[in-house]
C-alpha positions as CSV (number, residue, x, y, z in Angstrom):
1,M,12.0,20.5,16.0
2,D,11.7,21.9,12.5
3,K,8.4,21.4,10.6
4,Q,10.3,19.9,7.7
5,K,12.0,17.3,9.9
6,V,8.6,16.3,11.5
7,Y,7.1,15.9,8.1
8,E,10.0,13.8,6.9
9,I,9.6,11.5,10.0
10,Y,5.9,11.3,9.3
11,R,6.5,10.5,5.6
12,L,8.9,7.7,6.5
13,H,6.8,6.2,9.2
14,K,3.2,7.0,8.1
15,G,1.9,3.4,8.5
16,E,3.2,3.0,12.0
17,I,1.9,6.4,13.1
18,L,-1.5,5.9,11.6
19,G,-1.7,2.4,13.0
20,A,-0.8,3.6,16.5
21,A,-3.3,6.4,16.3
22,I,-6.1,4.0,15.3
23,G,-5.1,1.5,18.0
24,L,-5.1,4.3,20.6
25,A,-8.6,5.5,19.5
26,I,-10.0,2.0,19.6
27,A,-8.5,1.4,23.1
28,V,-10.0,4.6,24.4
29,I,-13.4,3.7,23.0
30,V,-13.3,0.3,24.5
31,L,-12.2,1.7,27.9
32,L,-14.9,4.4,27.9
33,L,-17.8,2.4,26.4
34,G,-17.1,-1.3,26.9
35,I,-16.4,-3.9,24.3
36,I,-20.0,-4.4,22.9
37,K,-20.7,-0.7,22.5
38,A,-17.2,-0.1,21.1
39,L,-17.8,-2.9,18.4
40,F,-21.1,-1.2,17.5
41,V,-19.4,2.2,17.1
42,I,-16.6,0.6,15.0
43,I,-19.1,-1.2,12.8
44,C,-21.1,2.0,12.3
45,V,-18.0,4.0,11.4
46,T,-16.8,1.4,9.0
47,V,-20.2,1.2,7.2
48,G,-20.4,5.0,7.1
49,C,-16.9,5.2,5.6
50,Y,-17.9,2.6,3.0
51,I,-21.1,4.4,2.0
52,G,-19.3,7.7,1.9
53,K,-16.6,6.3,-0.3
54,R,-19.2,4.8,-2.7
55,L,-21.2,8.1,-2.7
56,H,-18.1,10.0,-3.6
57,Q,-17.4,7.6,-6.5
58,D,-21.1,7.4,-7.7
59,K,-23.6,10.1,-6.9
60,D,-26.5,7.8,-7.6
61,Y,-25.3,4.9,-5.4
62,I,-28.2,5.2,-2.9
63,K,-30.8,5.3,-5.7
64,N,-29.2,2.3,-7.4
65,L,-29.0,0.4,-4.1
66,L,-32.6,1.1,-3.3
67,D,-33.6,0.0,-6.9
68,R,-31.9,-3.3,-6.3
69,I,-33.5,-3.8,-2.8
70,L,-37.0,-2.4,-3.3
71,P,-39.3,-2.6,-6.2
72,P,-38.5,0.2,-8.7
73,G,-40.3,3.5,-8.0
74,T,-41.3,2.6,-4.4
75,Y,-39.2,5.3,-2.7
76,R,-39.9,8.1,-5.2
């Protein structure tokens, strides 16, 4: 198939393709690791994505988070 045609199919069905890929990845993780370990991996990936997104938006996110949790100046 032509690259343009493949891109057009992807553009029209992006949600379905990404959903199927994520579902396949989760199924493989569950089959390889078991449900408890798979849940742990999924939680760690989700937390990592969230922190990465926040760091991308605000470079001082970790410093501000630690200021809220710990007394100011503790970690410096």
